[in-house]
Phi, psi and omega in degrees: 000326179299320179296318178297318180296317179298320178296317178297318179297317180299320179293318180296328181286356177272350183240173180309134185302318182290321176297321179297320179296318177299321177293324178297318178297317179297319179298322178296316182288342177266012179062033179264003177239154182297148175229068185284347186086162184295140172287139178206162176193172177298327180286326185274329182299131184211163176254133178225112178051040179085357179264140177266116181252131175294330173206162187269016182258109184250169174264127180284159176298155178107332179290313179240081187299325189250013178057042181261355181229035186296314184301308179295325179294321179291336178263006170281198188269000185294151175272343174196159187227135175240129180246175183102192014279145176253143176243163181303319182241141178303143177211149185281343184083194184280161180299150176273153000285148184217008175224131186225129173278136172245076190300319180298335182256000185052050187218178175211153171238131176230150171223050184301314182078040176056047172290126181193168184279354181093152187299323183293329177281326184283328184305310181294333176292320176295320181294330185269001184293156178287168174285159180152221184293154179301141179236130178239166180236131175277125183265132179232179180238145178291145182300321185266006182296141175269352178220077184300324180300321181291335181300322182298316178294325179297315179296319180295320178299321182287320190246349192298332180286355185242012182234160178268339173201162178225142183244125175277112185256095177253019190241003176289134179274003191257001172243122187305131175068008179295317183293344175298336181285358175279349175299149190304311184292314181296319182292320178299315180294318179299313182294326176300316179296318180293315182292326175296319177295320178300320182293343179266359179286161177284336178231155182278127177239114175305141181252123177256159178238128179253125186244166182273159175275349186265053183247144173284166178301320180295321179292324176298318179295321177298316181294322177301317180294316180297316180299321179291317185286330186305304346268151171271165184268340177193160176237130177264121182232108013213176172279195181286164182248156173268352180291154181224026185292130169074015182280148182249338186293150177294344180269008191294343180265002177297143177286150178131190182265133178268131177230170178104199190308318182296345183275347192304304185295315182300313182291326181290325176296318177297317177303312182296320179297319180292319179295322178299328180275321187265335183058232181265007183295317182225125179290153180242148175243122185269126180224144174125100171082013181277124176221000181222160175300324181296322179289324175298317179297320178298318177299318182293314180289341174281342177141001182274138173273340178205169181226165175226151179241154166205287189300325180300333179293333178299326184258336183248349181081169182297331181295345179300325181300315178293321178299318180292318180298314180294320178295322177297319177303315179296319181294318178300315180297316182296333181263007173080020179267125180286335180209151181302328181297333180289340183269347187299121175079006185290341176238030184303318185294339180294341184255359184266000000 
């Protein structure tokens, strides 16, 4: 199957990245991709914000924006899946082309702008999903909204009864002035609205906060305080970066958020700083540049309780999730950890 997957990836890389992504989603729904089920073991099974994960390797938001491939994704090797971002009203996003492969850098740049079918269309798809690994929804704001903070609560009200967790995404660089909501006062007010909406749901959905990697140390400390005071149930660190240091690809000057291998160090440093401040008070999910079991382990020892993948799948295929989970299991065993939770933050100081 790996040979078939490599051939498929090579073919997809011959066409426009966004068209290729659409074909990948169709292939999943046509049962043309493996469905081995989540990888698990006593070492990998973990608890995150009250959720039971078979393994700590999750799928980041953006891969399945409209929750149209939930069944195959849940039967892949992931320990949890995040879909979206969803906005209150459907929107087309930014003009195409808006997704660029940076193959030489094992990276991607996107400026999608929260293109999605809207919360009302996505909610029934979430409700109809099969049972299995936890599924969360990334909450976004409409580009033309006059009250972007209120949009997050609106999406949660519409979809919250059908998800296992929800992520407040104030860190996308592709919606104008969205990152302004990461300021302490604005973020506190936004989270109050989301948590109030959560409290009115029929079921409890842990609320996560997703932050940017382009934060100063002072801003990281502000976010730690806001996250503690809210309180949120976890922080996802991090979204894409606006930095372009050291890139080789001809697409490196495209506008948008950079993801993939070049993000690894930057995002891990923010993760470590946040863990140093929060300790065990709020769990962290490490995202950014993970493509190997060793990198997943590095995120965990820097302070992450779980990790998420996206861009690495463009180059390694869906089977990469299982490879990373199994490799992580081996690394944990080799280092004498009975469970992944025992490794969290053990090398935090190496990143400070």
